N, C-alpha and C positions, 0 to 999 in steps of 0.2 A: 682156591676159593672162588665162588661165583658171586659177584656183586649184583645179583638180579633175582627177582622173584618170578621171572617169566618161565613158565613150564616149557615153552617152546625152545628157549635157549638151553635149558637143561636137557631136553630131548635131543637137540642137535649135538651137544657135547657127548652124550652117551652114544650117539650114532657113530662117532669116531673113536669110541673106546675110552673117553675121559669121564671120570666120576669125581666131581668136586668134593673135597672133604668137608666143606661147609657152604651154606648159602646164606648170605646176608644181604638183604636189599638195602641199597644206599638211599637214605632219605635226604634228597636234595630238592631244591626249587628247580623245576624243569621249565620255567617260563623263559621263552627266548628273550634275549636282550634287545634293547632298542636298536633298530637298523642291522641286526645280526642276520646273516644269510642262513638259509636252511643247512648248508654244508657245515658252517662254523658251529651252528647250534648242536648238531648231532655229535660232532667231534668233541666240543667243549663239555657236553653232558657226560659222554663216556669217560673222559679223562677225570672229570669231577667225581663221578661215581667211584672210579677205581681209587682215587686219592682219599676219598672219605672212608672207604672200608679199609684201605691200607693203613691209615692212621690208627684205626681201632685194632688192627691185627698186624703189627710190624713183624717183618720177617717172613710173612706168608706171600705166596703168589696170589695175586688178585686179578680176576678177569671181569671187565665191565663192558657193557655195550648200550647204545641208545639208537633207536630208529626213528627217523623223521620222514614223513610223507609230504612231498611238496608239489604243488602245481605252480610253476614259475618260481617266484620268490615267496609265495604264500605257503605257510606251514599249516597243514591240516591237524586238527586236534586229535588227542587220544580220546576216542568217543566214549562218552558216559551216558548219553541219552539217545532214545530212538530218533528224536528230531535232529540231533547232531549227526547221527549216522546217515539219515536221509540226505542232509545237506552235503555231506562228504561224497556219498555215492552219486548224487545228482551232478556235483562238480566233476567227478572223475569220469562220468559217463561219456563215452565217445572221445576221450582225450588221452593224451600222453601225460605221464607224471613221473616223478623220480622218487625212489626210496633210497634214503641216505642212511647208512648204518655206520656209526662210529664205534670203534673197538679200541679199548685201552687195556694194557696189561702192566701191572706193577710187579716187578720181580722181587724176590726175597731180599736181594742185596740193595734195594732202593732204586734200581733202574726201571724206568717207565718207557714203554713204546706204545704208539698209537697209529691208527690208520683209519681212513674214511673210505668206504666202499659205496659207489654209486651204481644203482641199477635203474634202468629206464623200462617202464611198462606202458602199454597202451591198452586201455579198456575198450570193449565193444560198447556200442550205444545201448544203454539199459532202458528197458521199458519200466513204467511206473509199477507194473505188477511184479517184475523181477526184483526191483528195489524193495518193495513191501515184503515179498517172500523171503528175501535175504534178512531183512530186519526182523521178521517173525522168528527166524532161527536163532537170533541173539549172538551169532558168531562175531560180529564186529565190535561188540562192547569191550572196552578196555584196550582196543587196538588202535595204533596210529593210523589215521586215514579212514577208520571205520570198517576195515576189512582184514581178513586173514587169507592169504593166497593158498594156504595149505588146506583150506576148507572149500565150501561151495563157491567162494569168490574166485577160485582158480578157473572156473568156467567163464569168467568175465574177461580174462587176459587174452588179448589177441596176439601180443608179442611181448617178449622180454629180452632185454639186452643186459647181461651182467650176471650177478650171483643170485640164484634162486634162494639158497639158504640165508642170504643177507636179507631178503624180503621177509622170510619167516622170522628172522631176528638175530642171526649170527652168521657172518660169512666164514665158513669153516676153513677154507684154504688160507685166508689172511690171518685168521685167529691162530691157527697152528704155527704159522711162520712167526707171528709176534711172540707166542709163548716160547718157541725155540730161541728167539733172539734175546730174550731176557734170562735164558739159562734153564728154563723148565724142561725136564725130561720125564716122560711118563714112566711109572714104575713097571 
């Protein structure tokens, strides 16, 4: 079972031949805690999402993830407005940042495993026209940090160190290892 409404996470699972038997988005408060680091936020939220859905579906395997985009210790929002998107892209322009993806798997027998995957990216310096054109396309709405690397923002990335699928929303290598670790076997 996938504890996420993200179509990108579902696409990534399908890419490696896994089809969740159900999708239930975990409704939790995703507000970072006071003085919580971006790393801890991403992992805590992934674990909380898995636990929430596992309580509703005991005995099922539950996979959850959360992605946080951070510049230093500052967590960028999941963009809801054009102005938020502009602020995020202006902040990321010409800078390095981290994408932190927490993954948690709850096994049918009650065992839970989790992992944090850190990917470092460096964006080129964006012109105001590039930012406006990206915002016009609407791709950044609903995404952490206001961009999706799998779309037009892929052209902004000068370098990436780490897991490309983690930036999209789900680190596949680590996810498959976590699933195996809690006893999941694909049919």
